[in-house]
KOLZA-339614 format. One line per field, with one value per residue: residue number from 1; x, y, z of N, C-alpha, C in turn. Coordinates in Angstrom, 3 decimals. Atoms other than C-alpha are relative to their C-alpha. Example, Ala and Ser with C-alpha at 12.3 -4.5 7.8 and 13.67 -1.06 7.14 Angstrom:
num	[1,2]
n.east	[0.890,-0.820]
n.north	[-1.190,-1.190]
n.up	[0.000,-0.060]
ca.east	[12.300,13.670]
ca.north	[-4.500,-1.060]
ca.up	[7.800,7.140]
c.east	[0.900,-0.770]
c.north	[1.200,1.090]
c.up	[0.000,0.730]
This chain:
num	[1,2,3,4,5,6,7,8,9,10,11,12,13,14,15,16,17,18,19,20,21,22,23,24,25,26,27,28,29,30,31,32,33,34,35,36,37,38,39,40,41,42,43,44,45,46,47,48,49,50,51,52,53,54,55,56,57,58,59,60,61,62,63,64,65,66,67,68,69,70,71,72,73,74,75,76,77,78,79,80,81,82,83,84,85,86,87,88,89,90,91,92,93,94,95,96,97,98,99,100,101,102,103,104,105,106,107,108,109,110,111,112,113,114,115,116,117,118,119,120,121,122,123,124,125,126,127,128,129,130,131,132,133,134,135,136,137,138,139,140,141,142,143,144,145,146,147,148,149,150,151,152,153,154,155,156,157,158,159,160,161,162,163,164,165,166,167,168,169,170,171,172,173,174,175,176,177,178,179,180,181,182,183,184,185,186,187,188,189,190,191,192,193,194,195,196,197,198,199,200,201,202,203,204,205,206,207,208,209,210,211,212,213,214,215,216,217,218,219,220,221,222,223,224,225,226,227,228,229,230,231,232,233,234,235,236,237,238,239,240,241,242,243,244,245,246,247,248,249,250,251,252,253,254,255,256,257,258,259,260,261,262,263,264,265,266,267,268,269,270,271,272,273,274,275,276,277,278,279,280,281,282,283,284,285,286,287,288,289,290,291,292,293,294,295,296,297,298,299,300,301,302,303,304,305,306,307,308,309,310,311,312,313,314,315,316,317,318]
n.east	[-0.136,-0.234,-0.696,-0.560,-0.936,-1.047,-0.945,-0.598,0.684,-1.078,0.631,0.506,-0.005,-0.066,0.544,-0.558,0.893,-0.548,0.682,-0.382,0.549,0.982,0.936,-0.372,0.237,-0.199,-0.197,-0.315,0.062,-1.127,0.537,-0.760,0.599,-0.699,0.007,0.570,1.155,0.061,0.295,0.957,0.741,1.695,0.395,0.161,-1.370,0.260,0.257,-1.105,-0.941,-0.852,-1.080,-0.169,-1.004,-1.236,-1.066,-0.694,-1.170,-1.230,-0.205,0.779,-0.180,0.783,-0.518,-0.444,-0.365,-1.127,0.695,-1.083,-0.049,-1.063,-0.736,-0.113,1.014,0.112,-0.824,-1.789,-0.585,0.675,-0.354,-0.300,1.497,0.626,-0.681,0.923,1.626,0.785,0.776,0.763,0.713,1.019,0.139,-1.722,-0.496,-0.263,-0.954,0.279,-0.773,-0.549,0.219,0.047,-0.996,-1.069,0.635,-0.034,-1.234,-0.575,0.018,-0.816,-1.194,-0.118,-0.383,-1.879,-0.059,-1.503,0.120,0.397,0.888,1.447,0.762,0.842,1.290,1.317,0.769,1.171,0.539,1.499,0.600,0.560,1.122,0.144,-0.633,-1.277,0.688,-0.340,-1.189,-0.892,0.818,-0.594,0.410,0.574,1.004,0.847,1.223,-0.647,-0.440,-1.448,-1.106,-0.408,-0.437,-1.284,-0.510,-0.811,-1.087,-0.473,-0.303,-0.613,-1.272,-1.272,0.038,0.094,1.145,1.247,0.725,0.780,0.513,0.755,1.344,-0.561,0.769,0.858,0.581,0.014,1.344,0.440,-0.513,-1.360,0.396,0.180,-1.862,-1.095,0.060,-0.945,-1.672,-0.671,0.320,-0.930,-1.150,-0.356,-0.211,-1.397,-0.870,0.274,1.014,0.638,0.944,1.023,1.532,1.209,1.431,0.732,0.101,0.186,-1.154,-0.862,0.304,0.005,-1.177,-0.869,0.363,0.032,0.247,0.074,1.417,-0.328,0.852,-0.915,-1.277,-0.185,0.447,1.083,-0.142,-1.026,-0.175,0.583,1.341,1.225,-0.184,0.272,1.262,0.412,-0.480,0.811,1.450,0.678,1.536,-0.264,0.933,0.290,0.680,1.165,1.063,1.164,0.727,1.563,0.109,-0.904,0.338,0.374,-1.037,-0.539,0.256,-0.332,-1.445,0.843,1.114,-1.251,-0.714,0.873,-1.193,-1.309,0.303,0.426,-1.022,0.224,1.331,0.524,0.514,0.508,-1.402,-0.532,-1.603,0.021,-1.726,-0.027,-1.390,0.256,-0.759,0.285,-1.451,0.390,1.376,1.913,0.610,0.666,1.444,1.489,-0.146,0.964,1.368,0.475,0.792,1.373,1.210,0.311,-0.545,-0.329,-1.265,-1.072,-1.491,-0.898,-1.632,-0.527,-0.426,-1.250,0.108,-1.182,-0.897,0.579,0.962,-1.320,-0.771,1.186,0.346,-1.118,-0.307,0.987,-0.132,-1.261]
n.north	[1.620,-0.443,0.722,-0.221,-0.669,-0.149,1.103,0.175,0.507,1.139,0.411,-1.143,0.122,-0.694,0.191,1.892,1.001,0.990,0.896,0.953,-0.334,-1.322,-0.340,-0.586,0.625,-0.871,-1.220,-1.324,-0.568,-0.723,0.798,0.047,0.910,-0.179,0.965,-0.238,-0.330,1.145,-0.882,1.249,-0.331,0.849,-0.002,1.644,0.742,-0.970,-1.179,-0.226,-0.174,0.513,-0.272,-1.192,0.852,0.418,-1.155,-0.590,0.837,0.164,1.379,-0.590,-1.600,-1.253,0.203,-1.608,-0.342,0.433,0.872,0.192,0.545,-1.072,-0.825,0.821,0.139,1.339,0.913,-0.401,0.723,0.980,0.445,-1.166,-0.512,1.603,-0.144,-0.339,0.422,1.600,0.182,1.334,0.108,0.790,1.494,-0.299,1.673,1.048,1.022,1.466,0.551,-0.959,-0.459,-1.813,-0.255,-0.068,-0.832,-0.801,-0.264,-0.078,-1.570,-0.814,0.104,-0.556,-1.497,0.162,-0.166,0.844,0.835,-0.480,-1.604,0.798,0.955,-1.196,-1.061,0.586,-0.276,-0.911,-0.062,0.917,-0.921,-1.298,0.322,1.003,1.013,1.087,1.577,1.013,0.456,0.672,0.209,0.133,-1.093,0.568,0.223,-1.468,-0.304,-1.069,-1.013,-0.012,-0.453,-1.584,-1.105,-0.250,-0.628,-1.441,0.183,0.251,-1.318,-0.656,0.765,-0.590,-1.489,-1.021,-1.374,-0.053,1.069,0.079,1.002,0.644,0.497,0.961,0.865,0.302,1.481,0.102,-0.080,-1.481,-0.184,-0.227,-1.777,-1.402,0.430,-1.225,-1.365,-0.772,-0.083,-1.125,-0.831,0.151,-0.002,-1.627,-0.908,0.119,-0.836,0.614,-0.328,1.213,-0.251,1.318,-0.097,1.028,0.183,0.210,-1.585,-0.103,-0.288,-0.742,-1.875,0.033,-0.270,-0.842,-1.159,-0.482,1.126,-0.575,0.456,-0.195,1.101,0.102,-0.179,-1.148,-0.046,-1.112,-1.220,0.658,-0.844,0.931,0.791,-0.661,-1.314,0.266,-0.243,-1.131,-0.416,1.330,-0.142,-1.256,0.541,0.644,1.037,-0.223,1.048,0.171,0.855,-0.530,1.120,-0.015,-1.166,-0.026,-0.284,-1.418,-0.387,0.202,-1.068,-1.146,-0.479,0.248,-1.492,-0.752,0.159,0.410,0.506,1.577,1.297,1.326,1.204,0.540,-0.576,1.331,-0.665,0.985,-0.208,-1.198,-0.638,-0.717,-0.539,-0.625,-1.148,-1.818,-0.922,-1.206,-0.433,0.229,-1.103,0.347,1.441,-0.250,-0.604,0.786,0.785,-0.677,0.120,1.296,-0.345,-1.422,0.822,1.083,1.238,0.867,0.236,1.049,-0.595,-0.159,0.478,-0.035,1.727,-0.599,0.722,0.917,0.260,0.867,-0.618,-0.791,0.559,0.302,-1.736,-0.105,0.784,0.178,-1.493,0.196]
n.up	[-0.313,-1.485,-0.383,-1.325,-0.080,-1.134,-0.145,1.425,1.019,0.624,1.386,0.694,1.920,0.630,1.437,-0.135,1.520,0.620,1.214,0.965,1.592,0.141,-1.326,-1.064,-0.854,-1.358,0.644,-0.786,-1.239,-1.286,-1.366,-1.550,-1.476,-1.138,-1.015,-1.161,0.913,0.474,1.055,0.999,1.570,0.407,1.187,0.389,0.921,1.347,0.098,-0.015,-1.248,0.298,0.502,-0.585,-1.424,0.608,-0.010,-1.114,-0.491,1.253,1.302,1.177,0.387,0.513,1.341,-0.145,-1.430,-1.075,-1.132,-0.536,-1.564,-0.357,0.987,1.363,1.199,-0.104,1.119,-0.116,-0.765,-0.215,-1.087,-1.347,-0.304,-0.532,-1.606,-0.288,0.467,0.102,0.951,0.179,1.220,0.128,-0.112,-0.429,-0.791,-1.973,0.051,-0.824,-0.404,-1.133,-1.162,-0.013,-0.062,0.926,0.892,-0.543,-0.031,1.632,0.616,-0.876,0.804,1.750,-0.126,-0.971,-1.558,-0.442,-0.811,-0.832,-0.144,0.413,-1.284,-1.085,0.695,0.136,-1.425,-0.021,0.897,-1.132,-1.140,0.632,1.164,-1.020,0.664,-0.864,-0.133,1.427,0.330,0.449,0.162,1.432,0.818,0.849,-0.909,-0.725,1.006,1.153,-1.087,-0.924,0.715,0.166,-1.062,0.064,1.154,-0.830,-0.878,0.842,0.920,-0.717,-0.107,0.137,-0.233,1.282,-0.437,0.961,-0.051,1.542,-0.370,1.401,-0.746,-1.456,-0.464,1.191,-0.700,-1.277,-0.635,-0.828,-0.869,0.580,0.633,-1.496,-0.124,0.722,-0.229,-0.843,0.629,0.946,-1.152,-0.995,1.225,0.094,-1.753,-0.047,1.017,1.743,1.038,0.089,1.106,0.094,1.069,-0.868,0.442,-1.169,-0.413,-1.517,-0.677,0.191,-0.433,-1.723,-0.706,0.702,-0.485,1.617,1.664,1.691,0.547,1.368,1.169,1.103,-0.157,-0.331,-0.875,0.515,-1.546,-0.767,-1.335,-1.617,0.836,-0.388,1.097,1.336,0.169,0.368,1.720,0.879,-0.090,0.051,-0.910,-1.337,-0.261,-1.247,-0.313,-1.226,-1.105,-0.313,-0.107,0.959,0.766,1.141,1.544,-0.223,0.078,1.370,0.615,-0.270,0.497,1.439,0.108,-0.166,1.075,1.327,1.134,-0.413,0.644,-1.293,0.530,-0.683,-0.831,-0.913,-1.208,-1.419,-0.819,-0.478,0.415,0.853,0.263,1.522,0.323,-0.742,0.148,-0.980,-0.845,-1.586,-0.121,0.952,-0.642,-1.136,-0.306,0.272,-1.683,-0.530,0.499,0.069,-1.675,0.271,-0.163,-1.155,0.551,-0.964,0.196,-1.097,0.454,1.178,0.133,1.508,0.809,0.562,1.878,-0.302,0.343,1.051,1.291,0.836,0.697,0.721,0.524,0.372,0.785,0.782,0.660,0.905]
ca.east	[40.453,40.002,43.325,44.860,46.767,48.475,50.377,52.855,52.175,53.719,51.941,51.371,50.455,50.449,48.636,49.449,47.906,48.203,47.117,47.169,47.247,44.292,42.482,42.868,43.249,43.944,43.670,45.026,45.345,46.119,45.761,47.287,47.797,49.086,50.664,48.902,45.648,43.477,42.592,39.446,39.216,36.246,35.241,33.907,36.070,37.549,37.635,41.494,42.359,44.481,46.509,46.613,48.412,50.636,52.080,52.741,54.364,56.921,55.351,53.595,55.110,53.314,52.605,52.388,52.810,54.647,53.769,56.002,56.425,58.079,60.519,60.852,59.866,58.706,59.863,63.670,64.324,62.237,64.408,64.707,60.553,60.357,61.805,58.972,55.430,53.741,51.689,48.802,47.571,43.955,45.086,48.655,50.123,50.010,53.213,51.695,53.822,54.666,54.129,52.927,55.869,58.333,56.040,56.932,60.134,60.958,59.858,61.838,64.829,64.105,64.301,67.948,66.714,69.285,68.031,67.690,66.013,63.258,62.809,61.985,59.706,57.660,56.911,55.677,54.311,51.929,50.914,50.310,47.827,46.570,48.048,49.761,47.590,48.248,51.809,52.779,49.517,50.311,49.777,47.077,44.887,44.006,40.802,40.503,40.039,43.461,44.822,44.361,45.099,48.373,48.949,48.985,51.420,53.108,53.461,54.989,57.911,60.033,58.924,57.212,55.601,52.919,50.608,48.616,46.470,43.800,40.164,41.484,38.294,36.401,34.913,35.202,32.619,30.806,33.088,36.155,35.117,34.583,38.582,39.844,38.169,40.205,43.333,43.384,42.230,45.099,47.734,47.202,47.514,51.130,51.811,51.148,49.475,47.372,45.561,42.758,40.074,36.937,33.583,32.235,31.248,29.702,33.097,35.196,33.124,33.235,36.925,38.679,39.185,39.524,37.713,38.564,35.722,36.821,35.132,36.617,40.022,38.985,39.193,35.435,35.609,37.851,37.874,35.954,32.830,30.380,32.129,31.211,27.999,27.201,28.583,26.240,23.139,21.324,17.817,17.440,15.801,13.245,11.101,8.102,6.308,3.051,0.492,-2.483,-3.772,-1.010,-3.289,-3.750,-0.380,0.686,-1.715,-0.555,3.242,1.643,0.010,3.564,5.582,3.997,7.957,8.919,8.830,6.617,9.097,6.987,3.272,2.066,-0.717,-1.683,2.063,2.108,5.357,5.694,9.237,9.749,12.883,13.326,14.961,15.078,17.673,17.361,14.783,12.020,12.270,12.019,9.088,7.033,7.726,6.060,3.411,2.411,2.022,0.308,-2.117,-2.322,-0.652,0.221,4.476,6.385,9.536,11.473,14.591,16.575,17.719,21.798,22.844,25.820,28.721,26.983,24.643,27.846,29.262,26.237,25.252,28.738,29.566,25.797,26.223,30.004]
ca.north	[2.200,2.478,0.948,0.236,3.376,2.030,-1.215,-1.636,-2.576,-5.486,-6.343,-4.219,-4.544,-2.076,-2.519,-6.406,-8.318,-11.268,-13.011,-16.337,-15.991,-13.623,-14.338,-11.989,-13.388,-10.510,-6.987,-3.841,-5.180,-2.422,-4.181,-3.486,-5.630,-4.910,-6.620,-7.697,-7.760,-10.723,-9.354,-12.013,-12.247,-12.951,-14.103,-17.010,-19.785,-17.922,-14.844,-14.723,-15.015,-18.042,-16.308,-13.450,-15.990,-17.425,-14.236,-12.772,-16.181,-16.015,-19.148,-16.962,-13.628,-10.982,-9.974,-6.511,-4.254,-4.985,-6.968,-6.475,-8.102,-5.852,-4.066,-6.938,-7.124,-10.723,-11.387,-9.979,-12.593,-15.721,-17.371,-14.431,-14.208,-17.849,-16.906,-14.313,-15.637,-19.026,-20.188,-22.823,-24.028,-25.279,-28.916,-29.612,-33.278,-35.334,-37.781,-41.184,-42.828,-39.844,-38.446,-34.780,-34.158,-35.520,-33.957,-31.009,-31.148,-32.368,-29.028,-27.504,-29.079,-27.923,-24.474,-25.466,-24.895,-26.645,-29.737,-28.142,-24.704,-26.982,-29.101,-25.620,-23.941,-27.302,-26.930,-23.702,-23.988,-26.631,-24.701,-21.818,-23.922,-25.989,-28.877,-30.597,-33.544,-34.781,-34.909,-37.933,-38.517,-40.281,-37.756,-40.209,-40.939,-36.991,-35.890,-33.167,-30.401,-31.569,-31.474,-28.108,-26.811,-28.831,-27.438,-24.100,-25.240,-26.210,-22.702,-21.106,-23.486,-21.079,-17.665,-15.961,-12.309,-13.180,-15.906,-16.890,-18.981,-20.932,-21.419,-23.168,-23.541,-25.210,-28.882,-28.298,-29.043,-26.248,-27.160,-26.993,-23.669,-21.899,-23.415,-22.058,-18.782,-18.227,-19.529,-16.921,-14.518,-15.705,-15.841,-11.790,-11.085,-12.855,-9.671,-12.111,-10.506,-13.276,-13.111,-15.798,-16.802,-18.464,-19.148,-19.424,-15.439,-15.052,-16.572,-14.089,-11.084,-12.491,-12.722,-10.216,-7.144,-5.983,-7.701,-7.470,-8.317,-9.658,-10.663,-11.740,-10.638,-7.314,-5.921,-4.138,-3.198,-3.123,-1.986,-2.973,-5.055,-2.598,0.349,-1.765,-2.544,0.945,1.392,-1.421,-0.766,1.966,0.656,-0.461,-3.759,-2.987,-5.059,-4.526,-6.604,-6.025,-7.825,-6.595,-4.489,-5.265,-4.448,-1.048,-0.335,-1.530,1.004,3.915,3.005,2.959,6.662,7.963,6.338,5.435,4.367,1.742,-1.384,-4.197,-7.345,-9.270,-8.536,-11.422,-9.855,-13.047,-13.087,-9.556,-8.964,-6.477,-5.782,-3.612,-2.102,1.786,4.161,6.412,7.643,7.326,10.320,8.960,5.372,6.537,9.127,6.352,4.066,7.060,7.407,3.800,4.561,7.888,5.560,3.038,0.409,-2.326,-2.235,-4.922,-4.124,-3.053,-3.761,-2.989,-6.518,-5.955,-7.066,-9.609,-10.134,-12.406,-9.791,-7.396,-9.857,-10.998,-6.680,-6.482,-9.197,-9.001,-5.274,-5.979]
ca.up	[-37.716,-33.990,-32.469,-28.618,-28.103,-24.631,-25.916,-28.809,-31.913,-33.525,-36.401,-39.077,-43.299,-45.174,-48.628,-48.063,-51.812,-52.752,-56.280,-57.532,-61.170,-61.776,-58.586,-56.028,-52.926,-50.463,-51.495,-50.229,-46.779,-43.797,-40.211,-36.856,-34.091,-30.291,-27.771,-25.263,-28.344,-28.964,-32.410,-34.610,-38.280,-39.697,-42.864,-44.970,-46.561,-49.423,-48.159,-47.488,-43.645,-44.505,-46.950,-44.568,-41.896,-44.279,-45.437,-41.900,-41.184,-44.075,-46.002,-48.534,-50.416,-51.091,-54.717,-53.240,-50.381,-46.937,-43.675,-40.842,-37.095,-34.892,-37.170,-39.410,-43.234,-43.068,-46.870,-45.799,-43.272,-42.745,-40.450,-37.845,-38.439,-37.165,-33.739,-33.709,-34.627,-33.926,-36.410,-35.951,-39.397,-39.247,-39.545,-38.141,-37.373,-34.240,-34.350,-33.015,-30.697,-28.692,-25.459,-25.376,-23.657,-26.248,-28.794,-27.273,-26.739,-30.748,-31.480,-29.038,-30.411,-34.182,-32.487,-31.154,-27.901,-25.362,-23.330,-20.329,-21.292,-23.082,-19.884,-18.255,-20.800,-21.462,-17.544,-17.989,-21.496,-19.484,-16.999,-19.326,-21.795,-18.711,-20.274,-17.519,-16.825,-20.581,-20.303,-20.454,-22.279,-25.860,-28.622,-30.701,-27.426,-27.173,-28.030,-30.421,-27.866,-26.101,-29.304,-30.054,-26.760,-27.473,-30.587,-28.839,-26.544,-29.216,-30.809,-27.668,-27.541,-28.757,-27.102,-29.814,-29.532,-32.047,-32.102,-35.689,-34.751,-38.128,-36.481,-32.938,-31.648,-34.777,-33.945,-30.379,-28.025,-25.966,-22.767,-24.907,-26.482,-23.004,-22.382,-25.447,-24.951,-21.531,-23.155,-25.765,-23.150,-20.703,-24.039,-24.229,-20.284,-20.836,-23.392,-26.805,-29.593,-30.260,-34.035,-34.324,-37.150,-36.414,-37.970,-34.472,-34.574,-31.134,-29.846,-31.204,-30.032,-26.128,-26.321,-28.689,-28.098,-32.221,-35.251,-38.807,-40.838,-44.606,-47.623,-50.756,-49.610,-48.521,-45.530,-45.069,-41.154,-38.603,-34.736,-31.142,-31.610,-30.054,-32.480,-35.553,-34.537,-34.207,-37.814,-38.919,-38.050,-38.455,-37.108,-33.356,-32.173,-29.711,-27.703,-25.122,-22.519,-21.924,-19.267,-21.285,-23.841,-26.342,-29.151,-27.905,-26.974,-30.659,-32.011,-30.074,-30.970,-35.007,-33.890,-32.651,-35.046,-38.001,-39.927,-36.827,-38.605,-36.274,-36.540,-34.361,-32.558,-30.065,-28.324,-26.057,-25.214,-24.330,-26.672,-29.229,-31.441,-33.928,-35.965,-34.923,-36.450,-33.115,-30.464,-26.351,-26.361,-28.676,-27.087,-23.663,-24.496,-25.990,-22.323,-21.181,-23.080,-23.095,-18.817,-19.404,-20.926,-18.299,-20.511,-18.080,-19.052,-17.530,-19.332,-22.286,-23.883,-26.968,-28.753,-29.071,-32.714,-32.462,-34.518,-37.150,-37.791,-38.761,-40.361,-42.746,-43.166,-44.295,-46.475,-47.834,-48.831,-50.367]
c.east	[0.463,1.327,0.826,0.873,0.999,0.998,0.423,-0.303,0.783,-0.349,-0.557,0.273,-0.231,-0.640,0.527,-1.255,0.957,-1.009,0.822,-0.564,-0.819,-0.979,0.852,-0.142,-0.150,0.101,-0.096,-0.210,1.023,-0.243,1.139,0.105,1.080,0.487,-0.667,-1.626,-0.364,-0.950,-0.859,0.238,-0.436,0.189,-0.305,1.107,0.231,0.575,1.951,0.493,0.956,0.912,0.498,1.140,1.467,1.034,0.494,0.494,1.235,-0.134,-0.243,1.018,-0.549,0.115,0.066,-0.241,0.913,-1.082,1.565,-0.388,0.855,0.153,0.747,-0.800,-0.017,0.263,1.333,0.609,-0.970,0.303,0.142,-1.885,-0.553,-0.529,-0.954,-1.512,0.275,-0.831,-0.564,-0.268,-1.291,-0.283,1.786,-0.015,0.239,0.544,-0.765,1.293,0.782,-0.706,-0.627,1.117,1.101,-0.831,0.757,1.293,0.827,-0.303,0.866,1.615,0.312,0.118,1.298,-0.429,0.877,-0.803,-0.501,-0.910,-1.569,-0.543,-1.058,-1.136,-0.887,-0.931,-0.601,-0.532,-1.694,-0.870,-1.003,-1.521,-0.612,-0.136,0.380,-0.861,0.043,1.564,0.497,-1.762,0.606,-0.995,-1.313,-1.336,-0.803,-1.201,0.053,-0.097,1.641,0.451,0.323,0.848,1.793,0.918,0.298,0.710,1.203,0.947,0.915,1.584,0.803,0.052,-0.843,-0.644,-1.097,-0.171,-1.095,-0.871,-1.527,-1.166,0.356,-0.989,-1.238,0.274,0.534,-1.441,-0.318,1.190,1.460,0.430,0.377,1.809,0.609,-0.319,1.094,1.410,0.217,-0.300,1.775,1.568,0.430,0.580,1.274,0.834,0.140,-0.786,-0.329,-1.146,-1.094,-0.935,-0.363,-1.169,-0.904,0.015,-0.237,1.412,0.870,-0.654,-0.063,1.704,0.841,-0.383,0.159,-0.862,0.300,-0.758,0.428,-0.705,0.510,0.996,-0.058,-0.732,-1.657,-0.378,0.972,0.330,-1.153,-1.486,-1.081,-0.035,-0.529,-1.098,-1.168,0.251,-0.909,-0.813,-0.383,-1.495,0.251,-1.220,-0.964,-0.971,-0.645,-0.646,-1.257,-0.805,-0.821,0.159,1.300,-0.571,0.281,1.244,0.717,-0.818,0.430,1.455,-0.212,-0.030,1.730,1.429,-0.138,1.600,0.527,-0.767,-0.603,0.981,-1.274,-1.711,-1.142,-0.878,-0.582,1.390,0.249,1.570,-0.521,1.423,-0.459,1.827,-0.559,1.037,0.053,1.273,-0.596,-1.380,-1.077,-0.268,-0.391,-1.467,-1.362,0.188,-1.211,-1.121,-0.715,-0.377,-0.835,-1.255,-0.744,-0.154,0.436,1.674,0.509,1.377,-0.118,1.425,0.605,0.775,1.744,0.292,1.351,1.135,-0.184,-0.926,0.864,0.562,-1.060,-0.455,1.664,0.391,-1.339,-0.101,1.002,-0.336]
c.north	[0.258,-1.424,0.318,1.371,-0.140,-1.241,0.109,-0.636,-0.929,-0.980,0.860,-0.172,1.331,-0.226,-1.425,-0.460,-0.823,-0.629,-1.413,0.009,1.299,-0.198,0.635,-0.387,0.855,1.274,1.197,-0.248,0.911,-0.639,1.051,-0.309,0.096,-0.837,0.067,-0.322,-1.409,0.889,-1.359,0.384,-0.703,-0.181,-1.561,-0.318,0.957,1.110,0.914,0.078,-1.045,0.388,1.065,-0.805,-0.321,0.644,0.647,-1.400,-0.324,-1.242,0.557,1.210,0.627,0.227,1.428,0.528,-0.891,-0.826,0.013,-0.803,0.699,1.089,-0.559,-0.305,-1.748,-0.424,0.236,-1.044,-1.081,-0.898,0.583,-0.230,-1.426,-0.043,0.770,-0.256,-1.762,-0.141,-1.541,-0.137,-0.393,-1.547,0.030,-1.619,-0.183,-1.055,-1.110,-0.337,0.816,0.108,1.127,0.154,0.041,0.688,1.701,0.517,-0.570,0.907,0.493,-0.255,0.119,1.433,0.000,0.648,-0.877,-1.016,1.182,1.411,-0.829,-0.332,0.955,0.424,-1.089,0.375,0.735,0.374,-0.883,0.498,1.019,-0.486,-1.158,-1.211,-1.024,-1.176,-0.603,0.357,-1.039,-1.208,-0.108,1.199,-0.763,-0.249,1.585,-0.135,1.396,1.367,-0.018,0.867,1.196,0.678,-0.579,0.275,1.466,0.445,0.080,1.518,0.848,-0.530,0.790,1.637,0.755,1.275,-0.231,-1.424,0.027,-1.412,-0.101,-0.366,-1.461,-0.725,-1.191,-1.236,-0.079,0.267,1.310,0.201,0.623,1.392,1.058,-0.350,0.587,1.222,0.327,-0.158,0.957,1.347,0.192,0.540,1.516,0.632,-0.619,1.349,-0.968,1.126,-1.649,0.580,-0.979,0.058,-0.942,0.317,-0.047,1.678,0.395,0.093,0.712,1.571,-0.024,-0.011,1.008,1.617,1.288,-0.908,0.798,-0.890,-0.371,-1.087,0.264,0.840,1.736,0.111,1.234,0.835,-0.894,0.759,-1.399,-0.219,1.274,0.904,-0.517,-0.314,1.440,0.481,-0.544,0.229,1.134,-0.118,-0.735,-1.373,0.075,-0.722,0.696,-0.847,0.142,-1.076,0.231,0.831,0.377,0.587,1.855,0.554,0.185,1.347,1.465,0.137,0.483,1.504,0.803,-0.132,-0.523,-0.796,-1.250,-1.280,-1.553,-1.125,-1.522,0.487,-1.450,0.271,-0.966,-0.290,1.496,0.956,0.586,0.404,0.948,0.193,1.401,0.482,1.488,-0.034,-0.357,0.532,-1.031,-1.300,0.098,1.248,-0.894,-1.132,1.066,0.209,-0.802,0.004,0.772,-0.380,-1.257,-1.172,-0.720,-0.879,-0.654,0.517,0.486,0.026,0.265,-1.313,0.675,-0.750,-0.746,-0.169,-0.736,0.587,1.102,-0.805,0.026,1.853,0.201,-0.533,0.129,1.144,0.304,-0.788]
c.up	[1.454,0.228,1.916,0.171,1.262,-0.260,-1.703,-0.962,-0.730,-0.829,-0.792,-1.732,-0.204,-2.032,-0.412,-1.021,-0.151,-0.976,-0.471,-1.366,-0.337,0.992,1.228,1.358,1.483,-0.777,0.263,1.621,1.121,1.300,1.074,1.339,1.077,0.703,0.860,-0.468,-0.258,-1.397,-1.304,-1.448,-0.573,-1.457,-0.689,-0.511,-1.341,-0.070,0.187,1.422,-0.292,-0.675,0.948,1.022,-0.634,-0.269,1.324,0.836,-0.837,-0.854,-1.189,-0.480,-0.602,-1.536,-0.385,1.226,1.018,1.099,1.078,1.582,0.661,-1.209,-0.956,-1.116,0.547,-1.427,0.100,0.625,0.742,1.417,1.126,0.126,0.864,1.272,0.521,0.233,0.350,-0.629,0.342,-0.840,0.907,0.305,0.394,0.409,1.421,-0.581,0.917,0.386,0.576,0.862,-0.054,0.530,-0.726,-1.500,-0.014,0.077,-1.525,-0.225,0.768,-0.539,-1.346,0.288,0.157,1.284,1.289,1.180,1.070,0.122,-0.469,1.036,0.861,-0.778,-0.224,1.117,-0.214,-1.045,0.321,0.404,-0.649,-0.526,1.106,-0.559,0.905,0.494,-1.378,-0.103,-0.313,-0.747,-1.669,-1.140,-0.568,0.499,0.473,-0.700,-0.688,0.659,0.470,-1.339,-0.633,1.261,0.338,-1.153,0.369,0.525,-0.723,-0.614,0.591,0.670,-0.003,0.745,-0.848,0.284,-0.487,-0.410,-1.141,0.454,-1.184,0.708,1.276,0.359,-1.199,0.105,1.317,0.957,0.862,1.404,-0.473,-0.492,0.804,0.477,-0.774,0.070,1.028,-0.127,-0.700,0.968,1.312,-0.768,-0.032,1.051,-0.145,-1.008,-1.410,-0.917,-0.293,-1.583,-0.369,-0.765,0.700,-0.850,1.056,0.370,1.987,0.736,0.433,0.716,1.583,0.096,-0.350,0.755,-1.140,-0.611,-0.756,-0.415,-1.561,-1.070,-1.188,-0.295,0.460,1.112,0.045,1.755,0.991,1.583,1.004,-0.658,0.164,-1.240,-1.640,-0.329,0.183,-0.957,-0.922,-0.461,0.416,0.695,1.580,0.060,1.220,0.591,1.268,0.106,0.506,1.272,-0.378,-0.509,-0.957,-1.395,-0.151,0.249,-1.262,-0.740,0.461,-0.377,-1.608,0.017,-0.208,-0.864,-1.070,-0.801,1.244,-0.303,0.962,-0.913,0.560,1.061,0.315,0.831,1.294,0.508,0.893,-0.818,-1.668,-0.742,-1.182,-0.213,-0.445,-1.030,1.423,1.185,1.228,0.066,-0.410,0.849,1.656,0.248,-0.147,1.222,0.630,-0.094,0.388,1.694,0.009,-0.364,0.996,-0.576,1.004,-0.135,1.073,0.072,-1.356,-0.423,-1.312,-0.016,-0.488,-1.329,0.241,-1.145,-1.192,-0.534,-0.824,-1.347,-1.419,-0.399,-0.767,-1.397,-1.303,-0.998,-1.108,-0.964]
């Protein structure tokens, strides 16, 4: 497992396991999450993501193993744990008849924060979550994207070290997803450890420092996105664009590398694509070969696999 070495570990699990009767929802989970890190948690419905979150938030008891937030065992002091963790479930209530500031004030009071400090903190978190303009809006009048951001503001009201966000980008429009991505990064820059799940896999790839891929309760891979890609995909996706003579180029490539598998041959468009097990030198030599045979090569590129590729490869493999 690859972990940041410069920041303090604030969440760790050791063999964390949860069963519901005979059903194994989470199987021997070992993860580490660090201060100032956005950790993406990926998995299909039923993979164990929400179970993990509820265990870390102290809402469930593990069947086996341990989980810690800071130095606190999540099974030993649920009251203290509430001060360390801010948890936003995938569905949360919005109380109608309240303005945004009243909604936040209500939760601040529930944490027994004094009225003066609540007032100051509400101003701070409205600023941090870029929801200042919503301050006096009624909760029921907010769009879905606005509600999600106010929900995150709510998780910040008591100053937690760890934020657990279950599908915060679910159902958001493209602009709201961009804003959510920036918000997650901002929260990590504030020093929070941010654990976030999503089905919008490219969104996680762009914002997360590391990701964990979960399938059927088992952690299948964990680390920086680029390193997971390297481990998952042995073959590389290569593309050549030619001004002309695509048929001749295809024949040269086939003769030089008969094991390269063509995935698209479009002579009219001058596009040749291959799935190939090749190192950088072999690819460079192929480019030189085409040029030496006077093939008018416009450009070549390698298509980078994305998080969705890794997710599909791992879950299907397992």
